[in-house]
Biopython code that builds the backbone (N, CA, C, O; Angstrom):
import numpy as np
from Bio.PDB.StructureBuilder import StructureBuilder

atoms = [
    (1, "MET", "N", (91.483, 130.003, 91.858)),
    (1, "MET", "CA", (90.592, 129.508, 92.889)),
    (1, "MET", "C", (89.494, 128.715, 92.281)),
    (1, "MET", "O", (88.867, 129.153, 91.316)),
    (2, "ASN", "N", (89.238, 127.537, 92.830)),
    (2, "ASN", "CA", (88.109, 126.675, 92.416)),
    (2, "ASN", "C", (86.877, 127.159, 93.010)),
    (2, "ASN", "O", (86.808, 127.151, 94.240)),
    (3, "ASP", "N", (85.859, 127.595, 92.305)),
    (3, "ASP", "CA", (84.620, 128.069, 92.885)),
    (3, "ASP", "C", (83.813, 126.993, 93.499)),
    (3, "ASP", "O", (82.988, 127.331, 94.347)),
    (4, "VAL", "N", (83.942, 125.665, 93.170)),
    (4, "VAL", "CA", (83.193, 124.589, 93.589)),
    (4, "VAL", "C", (83.395, 124.331, 95.043)),
    (4, "VAL", "O", (82.416, 124.200, 95.776)),
    (5, "ASP", "N", (84.691, 124.247, 95.529)),
    (5, "ASP", "CA", (84.978, 123.784, 96.891)),
    (5, "ASP", "C", (85.723, 124.780, 97.726)),
    (5, "ASP", "O", (86.070, 124.491, 98.871)),
    (6, "GLY", "N", (85.994, 126.011, 97.156)),
    (6, "GLY", "CA", (86.658, 127.033, 97.941)),
    (6, "GLY", "C", (88.152, 126.822, 98.097)),
    (6, "GLY", "O", (88.795, 127.519, 98.881)),
    (7, "MET", "N", (88.704, 125.890, 97.375)),
    (7, "MET", "CA", (90.131, 125.544, 97.479)),
    (7, "MET", "C", (90.874, 126.220, 96.296)),
    (7, "MET", "O", (90.318, 126.467, 95.226)),
    (8, "ASN", "N", (92.149, 126.495, 96.564)),
    (8, "ASN", "CA", (92.991, 127.124, 95.453)),
    (8, "ASN", "C", (93.521, 125.947, 94.622)),
    (8, "ASN", "O", (93.242, 124.785, 94.918)),
    (9, "ASP", "N", (94.286, 126.272, 93.584)),
    (9, "ASP", "CA", (94.740, 125.257, 92.661)),
    (9, "ASP", "C", (95.614, 124.209, 93.252)),
    (9, "ASP", "O", (95.757, 123.164, 92.618)),
    (10, "VAL", "N", (96.191, 124.359, 94.348)),
    (10, "VAL", "CA", (97.043, 123.295, 94.954)),
    (10, "VAL", "C", (96.296, 122.625, 96.079)),
    (10, "VAL", "O", (96.898, 121.858, 96.830)),
    (11, "GLY", "N", (95.035, 122.875, 96.226)),
    (11, "GLY", "CA", (94.252, 122.049, 97.131)),
    (11, "GLY", "C", (94.266, 122.554, 98.625)),
    (11, "GLY", "O", (93.918, 121.838, 99.563)),
    (12, "ARG", "N", (94.690, 123.821, 98.754)),
    (12, "ARG", "CA", (94.606, 124.488, 100.111)),
    (12, "ARG", "C", (93.586, 125.485, 100.161)),
    (12, "ARG", "O", (93.279, 126.083, 99.130)),
    (13, "ALA", "N", (93.000, 125.740, 101.306)),
    (13, "ALA", "CA", (92.083, 126.830, 101.458)),
    (13, "ALA", "C", (92.936, 128.113, 101.294)),
    (13, "ALA", "O", (94.117, 128.092, 101.640)),
    (14, "PRO", "N", (92.396, 129.180, 100.798)),
    (14, "PRO", "CA", (93.172, 130.473, 100.541)),
    (14, "PRO", "C", (94.003, 130.902, 101.872)),
    (14, "PRO", "O", (95.114, 131.418, 101.751)),
    (15, "SER", "N", (93.508, 130.704, 102.954)),
    (15, "SER", "CA", (94.069, 131.195, 104.244)),
    (15, "SER", "C", (95.349, 130.439, 104.535)),
    (15, "SER", "O", (96.235, 130.948, 105.221)),
    (16, "THR", "N", (95.452, 129.205, 104.007)),
    (16, "THR", "CA", (96.581, 128.400, 104.301)),
    (16, "THR", "C", (97.673, 128.267, 103.229)),
    (16, "THR", "O", (98.662, 127.546, 103.362)),
    (17, "ALA", "N", (97.395, 129.060, 102.108)),
    (17, "ALA", "CA", (98.370, 128.960, 100.998)),
    (17, "ALA", "C", (99.694, 129.545, 101.323)),
    (17, "ALA", "O", (99.803, 130.627, 101.901)),
    (18, "ARG", "N", (100.720, 128.801, 100.937)),
    (18, "ARG", "CA", (102.099, 129.238, 101.233)),
    (18, "ARG", "C", (102.594, 130.299, 100.224)),
    (18, "ARG", "O", (102.097, 130.308, 99.098)),
    (19, "PRO", "N", (103.523, 131.168, 100.558)),
    (19, "PRO", "CA", (104.042, 132.110, 99.558)),
    (19, "PRO", "C", (104.851, 131.301, 98.581)),
    (19, "PRO", "O", (105.299, 130.190, 98.866)),
    (20, "LEU", "N", (105.029, 131.909, 97.388)),
    (20, "LEU", "CA", (105.843, 131.203, 96.324)),
    (20, "LEU", "C", (107.268, 131.011, 96.774)),
    (20, "LEU", "O", (107.850, 131.814, 97.502)),
    (21, "ARG", "N", (107.802, 129.893, 96.296)),
    (21, "ARG", "CA", (109.240, 129.620, 96.624)),
    (21, "ARG", "C", (110.146, 130.624, 95.957)),
    (21, "ARG", "O", (109.923, 131.010, 94.809)),
    (22, "ALA", "N", (111.156, 131.042, 96.665)),
    (22, "ALA", "CA", (112.072, 132.097, 96.176)),
    (22, "ALA", "C", (113.019, 131.482, 95.053)),
    (22, "ALA", "O", (113.455, 132.191, 94.146)),
    (23, "GLY", "N", (113.299, 130.194, 95.156)),
    (23, "GLY", "CA", (114.238, 129.609, 94.236)),
    (23, "GLY", "C", (113.690, 128.272, 93.707)),
    (23, "GLY", "O", (112.689, 127.764, 94.212)),
    (24, "PRO", "N", (114.356, 127.707, 92.688)),
    (24, "PRO", "CA", (113.889, 126.440, 92.133)),
    (24, "PRO", "C", (114.184, 125.274, 93.046)),
    (24, "PRO", "O", (115.013, 125.374, 93.950)),
    (25, "PHE", "N", (113.523, 124.197, 92.816)),
    (25, "PHE", "CA", (113.802, 122.976, 93.481)),
    (25, "PHE", "C", (115.182, 122.485, 93.051)),
    (25, "PHE", "O", (115.604, 122.728, 91.920)),
    (26, "PRO", "N", (115.875, 121.807, 93.936)),
    (26, "PRO", "CA", (117.171, 121.295, 93.542)),
    (26, "PRO", "C", (117.106, 120.352, 92.429)),
    (26, "PRO", "O", (116.136, 119.607, 92.291)),
    (27, "ASP", "N", (118.108, 120.354, 91.623)),
    (27, "ASP", "CA", (118.145, 119.325, 90.563)),
    (27, "ASP", "C", (118.649, 118.032, 90.980)),
    (27, "ASP", "O", (118.975, 117.806, 92.146)),
    (28, "ASP", "N", (118.722, 117.140, 90.000)),
    (28, "ASP", "CA", (119.132, 115.725, 90.308)),
    (28, "ASP", "C", (120.594, 115.661, 90.701)),
    (28, "ASP", "O", (121.007, 114.605, 91.179)),
    (29, "ASN", "N", (121.353, 116.607, 90.559)),
    (29, "ASN", "CA", (122.791, 116.612, 90.886)),
    (29, "ASN", "C", (123.066, 117.265, 92.242)),
    (29, "ASN", "O", (124.217, 117.272, 92.678)),
    (30, "THR", "N", (122.092, 117.795, 92.902)),
    (30, "THR", "CA", (122.321, 118.466, 94.170)),
    (30, "THR", "C", (122.455, 117.436, 95.288)),
    (30, "THR", "O", (121.577, 116.603, 95.511)),
    (31, "PRO", "N", (123.550, 117.523, 95.956)),
    (31, "PRO", "CA", (123.811, 116.525, 97.098)),
    (31, "PRO", "C", (122.962, 116.806, 98.317)),
    (31, "PRO", "O", (123.263, 117.740, 99.062)),
    (32, "LEU", "N", (121.976, 116.085, 98.538)),
    (32, "LEU", "CA", (120.952, 116.375, 99.631)),
    (32, "LEU", "C", (120.954, 115.288, 100.679)),
    (32, "LEU", "O", (120.701, 115.596, 101.844)),
    (33, "TYR", "N", (121.224, 114.031, 100.348)),
    (33, "TYR", "CA", (120.801, 112.862, 101.136)),
    (33, "TYR", "C", (122.009, 112.312, 101.878)),
    (33, "TYR", "O", (123.094, 112.192, 101.309)),
    (34, "THR", "N", (121.813, 111.967, 103.189)),
    (34, "THR", "CA", (122.950, 111.394, 103.994)),
    (34, "THR", "C", (123.063, 109.848, 103.740)),
    (34, "THR", "O", (122.217, 109.238, 103.085)),
    (35, "VAL", "N", (124.095, 109.296, 104.267)),
    (35, "VAL", "CA", (124.289, 107.870, 104.155)),
    (35, "VAL", "C", (123.146, 107.092, 104.711)),
    (35, "VAL", "O", (122.704, 106.114, 104.109)),
    (36, "GLY", "N", (122.625, 107.532, 105.925)),
    (36, "GLY", "CA", (121.528, 106.837, 106.564)),
    (36, "GLY", "C", (120.276, 106.901, 105.777)),
    (36, "GLY", "O", (119.535, 105.921, 105.704)),
    (37, "GLN", "N", (120.007, 108.063, 105.164)),
    (37, "GLN", "CA", (118.815, 108.201, 104.328)),
    (37, "GLN", "C", (118.884, 107.350, 103.096)),
    (37, "GLN", "O", (117.907, 106.703, 102.721)),
    (38, "VAL", "N", (120.038, 107.346, 102.460)),
    (38, "VAL", "CA", (120.215, 106.518, 101.220)),
    (38, "VAL", "C", (120.132, 105.090, 101.519)),
    (38, "VAL", "O", (119.485, 104.356, 100.772)),
    (39, "ALA", "N", (120.780, 104.603, 102.628)),
    (39, "ALA", "CA", (120.743, 103.246, 103.001)),
    (39, "ALA", "C", (119.291, 102.863, 103.302)),
    (39, "ALA", "O", (118.871, 101.777, 102.903)),
    (40, "ALA", "N", (118.526, 103.679, 103.966)),
    (40, "ALA", "CA", (117.083, 103.360, 104.211)),
    (40, "ALA", "C", (116.291, 103.263, 102.890)),
    (40, "ALA", "O", (115.516, 102.330, 102.682)),
    (41, "MET", "N", (116.511, 104.268, 101.996)),
    (41, "MET", "CA", (115.795, 104.261, 100.787)),
    (41, "MET", "C", (115.960, 103.019, 99.916)),
    (41, "MET", "O", (115.003, 102.478, 99.363)),
    (42, "LEU", "N", (117.264, 102.580, 99.819)),
    (42, "LEU", "CA", (117.632, 101.478, 98.972)),
    (42, "LEU", "C", (117.702, 100.192, 99.634)),
    (42, "LEU", "O", (117.922, 99.177, 98.974)),
    (43, "GLU", "N", (117.516, 100.153, 101.013)),
    (43, "GLU", "CA", (117.554, 98.963, 101.754)),
    (43, "GLU", "C", (118.887, 98.286, 101.614)),
    (43, "GLU", "O", (118.989, 97.093, 101.329)),
    (44, "VAL", "N", (119.911, 99.093, 101.825)),
    (44, "VAL", "CA", (121.323, 98.584, 101.790)),
    (44, "VAL", "C", (121.929, 98.981, 103.144)),
    (44, "VAL", "O", (121.372, 99.766, 103.912)),
    (45, "GLN", "N", (123.094, 98.394, 103.383)),
    (45, "GLN", "CA", (123.882, 98.796, 104.565)),
    (45, "GLN", "C", (124.734, 100.019, 104.343)),
    (45, "GLN", "O", (125.261, 100.181, 103.243)),
    (46, "PRO", "N", (124.909, 100.921, 105.350)),
    (46, "PRO", "CA", (125.769, 102.057, 105.142)),
    (46, "PRO", "C", (127.196, 101.603, 104.720)),
    (46, "PRO", "O", (127.867, 102.287, 103.948)),
    (47, "ALA", "N", (127.628, 100.464, 105.232)),
    (47, "ALA", "CA", (129.035, 100.037, 104.888)),
    (47, "ALA", "C", (129.046, 99.771, 103.300)),
    (47, "ALA", "O", (130.079, 100.029, 102.683)),
    (48, "PHE", "N", (128.022, 99.305, 102.684)),
    (48, "PHE", "CA", (127.994, 99.085, 101.216)),
    (48, "PHE", "C", (128.183, 100.528, 100.498)),
    (48, "PHE", "O", (128.934, 100.653, 99.531)),
    (49, "LEU", "N", (127.539, 101.470, 100.975)),
    (49, "LEU", "CA", (127.723, 102.818, 100.435)),
    (49, "LEU", "C", (129.154, 103.269, 100.551)),
    (49, "LEU", "O", (129.763, 103.743, 99.593)),
    (50, "ARG", "N", (129.674, 103.111, 101.746)),
    (50, "ARG", "CA", (131.123, 103.546, 101.932)),
    (50, "ARG", "C", (132.037, 102.702, 101.028)),
    (50, "ARG", "O", (133.025, 103.228, 100.517)),
    (51, "ARG", "N", (131.754, 101.480, 100.826)),
    (51, "ARG", "CA", (132.567, 100.637, 99.942)),
    (51, "ARG", "C", (132.497, 101.100, 98.471)),
    (51, "ARG", "O", (133.482, 101.053, 97.734)),
    (52, "LEU", "N", (131.318, 101.538, 98.088)),
    (52, "LEU", "CA", (131.190, 102.071, 96.716)),
    (52, "LEU", "C", (132.020, 103.377, 96.544)),
    (52, "LEU", "O", (132.477, 103.680, 95.442)),
    (53, "GLU", "N", (132.199, 104.108, 97.597)),
    (53, "GLU", "CA", (132.992, 105.285, 97.539)),
    (53, "GLU", "C", (134.473, 104.902, 97.432)),
    (53, "GLU", "O", (135.215, 105.520, 96.669)),
    (54, "VAL", "N", (134.924, 103.847, 98.218)),
    (54, "VAL", "CA", (136.282, 103.467, 98.195)),
    (54, "VAL", "C", (136.613, 102.964, 96.784)),
    (54, "VAL", "O", (137.683, 103.272, 96.260)),
    (55, "PHE", "N", (135.689, 102.178, 96.149)),
    (55, "PHE", "CA", (136.046, 101.765, 94.799)),
    (55, "PHE", "C", (135.647, 102.747, 93.687)),
    (55, "PHE", "O", (135.603, 102.392, 92.509)),
    (56, "GLU", "N", (135.356, 104.000, 94.099)),
    (56, "GLU", "CA", (135.101, 105.113, 93.204)),
    (56, "GLU", "C", (133.920, 104.929, 92.287)),
    (56, "GLU", "O", (133.908, 105.478, 91.185)),
    (57, "VAL", "N", (132.893, 104.148, 92.723)),
    (57, "VAL", "CA", (131.728, 103.901, 92.020)),
    (57, "VAL", "C", (130.890, 105.235, 92.039)),
    (57, "VAL", "O", (130.360, 105.676, 91.019)),
    (58, "VAL", "N", (130.810, 105.827, 93.230)),
    (58, "VAL", "CA", (130.243, 107.173, 93.401)),
    (58, "VAL", "C", (131.206, 108.066, 94.204)),
    (58, "VAL", "O", (132.037, 107.558, 94.957)),
    (59, "ARG", "N", (131.104, 109.296, 94.055)),
    (59, "ARG", "CA", (131.966, 110.175, 94.871)),
    (59, "ARG", "C", (131.013, 111.249, 95.496)),
    (59, "ARG", "O", (130.867, 112.354, 94.973)),
    (60, "PRO", "N", (130.389, 110.877, 96.613)),
    (60, "PRO", "CA", (129.477, 111.843, 97.308)),
    (60, "PRO", "C", (130.180, 113.060, 97.731)),
    (60, "PRO", "O", (131.370, 113.038, 98.046)),
    (61, "SER", "N", (129.452, 114.131, 97.742)),
    (61, "SER", "CA", (129.985, 115.414, 98.260)),
    (61, "SER", "C", (130.036, 115.269, 99.785)),
    (61, "SER", "O", (129.508, 114.325, 100.373)),
    (62, "ARG", "N", (130.701, 116.259, 100.388)),
    (62, "ARG", "CA", (130.783, 116.250, 101.850)),
    (62, "ARG", "C", (130.206, 117.570, 102.339)),
    (62, "ARG", "O", (130.437, 118.638, 101.772)),
    (63, "SER", "N", (129.421, 117.439, 103.451)),
    (63, "SER", "CA", (128.864, 118.676, 104.091)),
    (63, "SER", "C", (130.010, 119.402, 104.851)),
    (63, "SER", "O", (131.111, 118.869, 104.983)),
    (64, "ASP", "N", (129.725, 120.611, 105.338)),
    (64, "ASP", "CA", (130.723, 121.374, 106.049)),
    (64, "ASP", "C", (131.229, 120.520, 107.267)),
    (64, "ASP", "O", (132.384, 120.650, 107.672)),
    (65, "GLY", "N", (130.358, 119.662, 107.830)),
    (65, "GLY", "CA", (130.783, 118.833, 108.989)),
    (65, "GLY", "C", (131.418, 117.511, 108.493)),
    (65, "GLY", "O", (131.741, 116.658, 109.320)),
    (66, "GLY", "N", (131.609, 117.313, 107.149)),
    (66, "GLY", "CA", (132.321, 116.104, 106.720)),
    (66, "GLY", "C", (131.423, 114.968, 106.431)),
    (66, "GLY", "O", (131.939, 113.909, 106.072)),
    (67, "GLN", "N", (130.044, 115.068, 106.553)),
    (67, "GLN", "CA", (129.182, 113.981, 106.280)),
    (67, "GLN", "C", (129.027, 113.848, 104.734)),
    (67, "GLN", "O", (129.035, 114.815, 103.972)),
    (68, "ARG", "N", (128.883, 112.540, 104.349)),
    (68, "ARG", "CA", (128.630, 112.238, 102.877)),
    (68, "ARG", "C", (127.212, 112.708, 102.542)),
    (68, "ARG", "O", (126.252, 112.509, 103.286)),
    (69, "ARG", "N", (127.148, 113.372, 101.323)),
    (69, "ARG", "CA", (125.847, 113.825, 100.777)),
    (69, "ARG", "C", (125.658, 113.249, 99.364)),
    (69, "ARG", "O", (126.517, 113.465, 98.509)),
    (70, "TYR", "N", (124.600, 112.548, 99.100)),
    (70, "TYR", "CA", (124.355, 111.939, 97.836)),
    (70, "TYR", "C", (123.275, 112.739, 97.065)),
    (70, "TYR", "O", (122.319, 113.236, 97.660)),
    (71, "SER", "N", (123.444, 112.849, 95.768)),
    (71, "SER", "CA", (122.418, 113.417, 94.881)),
    (71, "SER", "C", (121.480, 112.348, 94.441)),
    (71, "SER", "O", (121.739, 111.171, 94.693)),
    (72, "ARG", "N", (120.416, 112.691, 93.805)),
    (72, "ARG", "CA", (119.401, 111.826, 93.290)),
    (72, "ARG", "C", (120.059, 110.972, 92.252)),
    (72, "ARG", "O", (119.802, 109.770, 92.187)),
    (73, "ARG", "N", (120.938, 111.583, 91.402)),
    (73, "ARG", "CA", (121.591, 110.850, 90.336)),
    (73, "ARG", "C", (122.513, 109.768, 90.817)),
    (73, "ARG", "O", (122.634, 108.693, 90.230)),
    (74, "GLU", "N", (123.184, 110.111, 91.951)),
    (74, "GLU", "CA", (124.056, 109.148, 92.529)),
    (74, "GLU", "C", (123.272, 107.944, 93.140)),
    (74, "GLU", "O", (123.644, 106.776, 93.025)),
    (75, "ILE", "N", (122.124, 108.355, 93.816)),
    (75, "ILE", "CA", (121.200, 107.342, 94.353)),
    (75, "ILE", "C", (120.716, 106.365, 93.289)),
    (75, "ILE", "O", (120.667, 105.158, 93.522)),
    (76, "ASP", "N", (120.356, 106.896, 92.110)),
    (76, "ASP", "CA", (119.851, 106.083, 90.963)),
    (76, "ASP", "C", (121.040, 105.116, 90.593)),
    (76, "ASP", "O", (120.822, 103.924, 90.372)),
    (77, "HIS", "N", (122.244, 105.637, 90.535)),
    (77, "HIS", "CA", (123.344, 104.782, 90.051)),
    (77, "HIS", "C", (123.685, 103.696, 91.111)),
    (77, "HIS", "O", (124.056, 102.577, 90.758)),
    (78, "ILE", "N", (123.559, 104.026, 92.330)),
    (78, "ILE", "CA", (123.826, 103.040, 93.418)),
    (78, "ILE", "C", (122.659, 101.987, 93.349)),
    (78, "ILE", "O", (122.905, 100.792, 93.511)),
    (79, "ASP", "N", (121.454, 102.422, 93.120)),
    (79, "ASP", "CA", (120.286, 101.516, 93.033)),
    (79, "ASP", "C", (120.510, 100.498, 91.822)),
    (79, "ASP", "O", (120.237, 99.305, 91.951)),
    (80, "ALA", "N", (121.000, 101.010, 90.689)),
    (80, "ALA", "CA", (121.235, 100.192, 89.632)),
    (80, "ALA", "C", (122.373, 99.152, 89.834)),
    (80, "ALA", "O", (122.303, 97.988, 89.439)),
    (81, "ILE", "N", (123.427, 99.698, 90.491)),
    (81, "ILE", "CA", (124.533, 98.773, 90.847)),
    (81, "ILE", "C", (124.040, 97.676, 91.841)),
    (81, "ILE", "O", (124.302, 96.487, 91.658)),
    (82, "SER", "N", (123.328, 98.121, 92.884)),
    (82, "SER", "CA", (122.806, 97.135, 93.832)),
    (82, "SER", "C", (121.925, 96.135, 93.250)),
    (82, "SER", "O", (121.979, 94.965, 93.629)),
    (83, "GLY", "N", (121.082, 96.544, 92.311)),
    (83, "GLY", "CA", (120.195, 95.657, 91.581)),
    (83, "GLY", "C", (120.937, 94.584, 90.810)),
    (83, "GLY", "O", (120.579, 93.408, 90.866)),
    (84, "LEU", "N", (121.981, 94.996, 90.082)),
    (84, "LEU", "CA", (122.755, 94.043, 89.352)),
    (84, "LEU", "C", (123.531, 93.116, 90.179)),
    (84, "LEU", "O", (123.745, 91.959, 89.817)),
    (85, "MET", "N", (123.976, 93.630, 91.338)),
    (85, "MET", "CA", (124.783, 92.801, 92.255)),
    (85, "MET", "C", (123.829, 91.719, 92.866)),
    (85, "MET", "O", (124.197, 90.554, 93.022)),
    (86, "SER", "N", (122.608, 92.162, 93.197)),
    (86, "SER", "CA", (121.660, 91.206, 93.788)),
    (86, "SER", "C", (121.344, 90.094, 92.788)),
    (86, "SER", "O", (120.872, 89.037, 93.207)),
    (87, "GLU", "N", (121.588, 90.283, 91.455)),
    (87, "GLU", "CA", (121.356, 89.294, 90.472)),
    (87, "GLU", "C", (122.602, 88.412, 90.298)),
    (87, "GLU", "O", (122.633, 87.539, 89.431)),
    (88, "GLY", "N", (123.613, 88.643, 91.117)),
    (88, "GLY", "CA", (124.837, 87.780, 90.964)),
    (88, "GLY", "C", (125.988, 88.468, 90.311)),
    (88, "GLY", "O", (127.057, 87.863, 90.223)),
    (89, "MET", "N", (125.864, 89.674, 89.847)),
    (89, "MET", "CA", (126.997, 90.356, 89.157)),
    (89, "MET", "C", (128.010, 90.763, 90.164)),
    (89, "MET", "O", (127.645, 91.079, 91.297)),
    (90, "THR", "N", (129.268, 90.774, 89.817)),
    (90, "THR", "CA", (130.342, 91.457, 90.700)),
    (90, "THR", "C", (130.154, 92.915, 90.548)),
    (90, "THR", "O", (129.450, 93.424, 89.676)),
    (91, "LEU", "N", (130.879, 93.612, 91.520)),
    (91, "LEU", "CA", (130.826, 95.088, 91.397)),
    (91, "LEU", "C", (131.375, 95.559, 90.045)),
    (91, "LEU", "O", (130.786, 96.417, 89.388)),
    (92, "ALA", "N", (132.554, 94.960, 89.631)),
    (92, "ALA", "CA", (133.107, 95.390, 88.381)),
    (92, "ALA", "C", (132.240, 95.083, 87.218)),
    (92, "ALA", "O", (132.142, 95.853, 86.263)),
    (93, "GLY", "N", (131.585, 93.905, 87.310)),
    (93, "GLY", "CA", (130.706, 93.510, 86.171)),
    (93, "GLY", "C", (129.526, 94.540, 86.081)),
    (93, "GLY", "O", (129.192, 95.018, 84.997)),
    (94, "ALA", "N", (128.919, 94.857, 87.244)),
    (94, "ALA", "CA", (127.800, 95.766, 87.347)),
    (94, "ALA", "C", (128.150, 97.123, 86.777)),
    (94, "ALA", "O", (127.356, 97.711, 86.043)),
    (95, "GLN", "N", (129.320, 97.623, 87.102)),
    (95, "GLN", "CA", (129.809, 98.882, 86.633)),
    (95, "GLN", "C", (129.975, 98.844, 85.148)),
    (95, "GLN", "O", (129.587, 99.799, 84.475)),
    (96, "ARG", "N", (130.544, 97.767, 84.582)),
    (96, "ARG", "CA", (130.686, 97.714, 83.143)),
    (96, "ARG", "C", (129.372, 97.624, 82.405)),
    (96, "ARG", "O", (129.228, 98.200, 81.327)),
    (97, "ILE", "N", (128.427, 96.922, 82.954)),
    (97, "ILE", "CA", (127.106, 96.833, 82.330)),
    (97, "ILE", "C", (126.487, 98.181, 82.225)),
    (97, "ILE", "O", (125.935, 98.507, 81.174)),
    (98, "LEU", "N", (126.547, 99.051, 83.326)),
    (98, "LEU", "CA", (126.037, 100.315, 83.367)),
    (98, "LEU", "C", (126.766, 101.315, 82.450)),
    (98, "LEU", "O", (126.142, 102.219, 81.894)),
    (99, "GLU", "N", (128.071, 101.149, 82.299)),
    (99, "GLU", "CA", (128.859, 101.913, 81.308)),
    (99, "GLU", "C", (128.403, 101.615, 79.845)),
    (99, "GLU", "O", (128.258, 102.525, 79.029)),
    (100, "LEU", "N", (128.187, 100.318, 79.551)),
    (100, "LEU", "CA", (127.798, 99.923, 78.246)),
    (100, "LEU", "C", (126.383, 100.404, 77.944)),
    (100, "LEU", "O", (126.079, 100.794, 76.816)),
    (101, "GLN", "N", (125.520, 100.373, 78.956)),
    (101, "GLN", "CA", (124.135, 100.912, 78.771)),
    (101, "GLN", "C", (124.155, 102.394, 78.460)),
    (101, "GLN", "O", (123.401, 102.845, 77.597)),
    (102, "ALA", "N", (125.018, 103.191, 79.156)),
    (102, "ALA", "CA", (125.133, 104.583, 78.933)),
    (102, "ALA", "C", (125.678, 104.831, 77.538)),
    (102, "ALA", "O", (125.235, 105.756, 76.857)),
    (103, "GLU", "N", (126.636, 104.015, 77.101)),
    (103, "GLU", "CA", (127.172, 104.130, 75.700)),
    (103, "GLU", "C", (126.101, 103.900, 74.665)),
    (103, "GLU", "O", (125.954, 104.673, 73.718)),
    (104, "ILE", "N", (125.379, 102.867, 74.846)),
    (104, "ILE", "CA", (124.318, 102.519, 73.955)),
    (104, "ILE", "C", (123.261, 103.599, 73.861)),
    (104, "ILE", "O", (122.792, 103.908, 72.766)),
    (105, "ASP", "N", (122.863, 104.200, 75.025)),
    (105, "ASP", "CA", (121.920, 105.304, 75.033)),
    (105, "ASP", "C", (122.491, 106.490, 74.284)),
    (105, "ASP", "O", (121.764, 107.143, 73.536)),
    (106, "HIS", "N", (123.750, 106.786, 74.457)),
    (106, "HIS", "CA", (124.451, 107.908, 73.714)),
    (106, "HIS", "C", (124.422, 107.669, 72.218)),
    (106, "HIS", "O", (124.141, 108.588, 71.449)),
    (107, "LEU", "N", (124.715, 106.412, 71.784)),
    (107, "LEU", "CA", (124.744, 106.100, 70.389)),
    (107, "LEU", "C", (123.295, 106.213, 69.820)),
    (107, "LEU", "O", (123.103, 106.715, 68.712)),
    (108, "ARG", "N", (122.339, 105.765, 70.551)),
    (108, "ARG", "CA", (120.929, 105.855, 70.018)),
    (108, "ARG", "C", (120.536, 107.333, 69.866)),
    (108, "ARG", "O", (119.798, 107.656, 68.936)),
    (109, "ARG", "N", (120.984, 108.218, 70.714)),
    (109, "ARG", "CA", (120.649, 109.608, 70.669)),
    (109, "ARG", "C", (121.264, 110.169, 69.390)),
    (109, "ARG", "O", (120.619, 110.898, 68.636)),
    (110, "GLN", "N", (122.518, 109.815, 69.168)),
    (110, "GLN", "CA", (123.256, 110.229, 67.943)),
    (110, "GLN", "C", (122.601, 109.770, 66.653)),
    (110, "GLN", "O", (122.552, 110.491, 65.657)),
    (111, "ILE", "N", (122.110, 108.566, 66.708)),
    (111, "ILE", "CA", (121.390, 108.003, 65.474)),
    (111, "ILE", "C", (120.160, 108.753, 65.268)),
    (111, "ILE", "O", (119.838, 109.059, 64.120)),
    (112, "ALA", "N", (119.396, 109.101, 66.324)),
    (112, "ALA", "CA", (118.159, 109.834, 66.209)),
    (112, "ALA", "C", (118.466, 111.214, 65.654)),
    (112, "ALA", "O", (117.737, 111.718, 64.799)),
    (113, "GLU", "N", (119.511, 111.812, 66.122)),
    (113, "GLU", "CA", (119.852, 113.189, 65.639)),
    (113, "GLU", "C", (120.144, 113.116, 64.137)),
    (113, "GLU", "O", (119.694, 113.956, 63.359)),
    (114, "LEU", "N", (120.912, 112.086, 63.750)),
    (114, "LEU", "CA", (121.324, 111.997, 62.315)),
    (114, "LEU", "C", (120.085, 111.660, 61.439)),
    (114, "LEU", "O", (119.975, 112.156, 60.317)),
    (115, "GLU", "N", (119.206, 110.863, 61.923)),
    (115, "GLU", "CA", (117.975, 110.524, 61.210)),
    (115, "GLU", "C", (117.005, 111.758, 61.112)),
    (115, "GLU", "O", (116.187, 111.839, 60.195)),
    (116, "ALA", "N", (117.117, 112.650, 62.021)),
    (116, "ALA", "CA", (116.264, 113.889, 62.075)),
    (116, "ALA", "C", (116.749, 114.886, 61.058)),
    (116, "ALA", "O", (116.006, 115.808, 60.722)),
    (117, "ARG", "N", (117.953, 114.751, 60.550)),
    (117, "ARG", "CA", (118.440, 115.755, 59.565)),
    (117, "ARG", "C", (117.980, 115.605, 58.320)),
    (117, "ARG", "O", (118.327, 116.387, 57.435)),
]
sb = StructureBuilder()
sb.init_structure("model")
sb.init_model(0)
sb.init_chain("A")
sb.init_seg("    ")
for serial, (resi, resn, name, xyz) in enumerate(atoms, 1):
    if name == "N":
        sb.init_residue(resn, " ", resi, " ")
    sb.init_atom(name, np.array(xyz, "f"), 0.0, 1.0, " ", f" {name:<3s}", serial, name[0])
structure = sb.get_structure()
């Protein structure tokens, strides 16, 4: 508790403090977001997201009711693809660029590990 203003460490008065969470926050791979939410976040059309699934760029999970659910990692991937396509790349070209970037990142990590030995 902060003695100066009567607030606890998270900025709430003691009487409004919530109990501790029972579990951890979801990780970047947890499918939480709907098509509509992702479309709004990334300012793309829902049809674009469905097209990416058809071309197996992403494979969103499905809820019990059959709705697509995207993880943060998938959203980041879609955002990268969308950005490259807005610069004039084709979908195949954008996918290849991201694959090569991932390979470069992997090789850089390997080099760093070897240099650390």
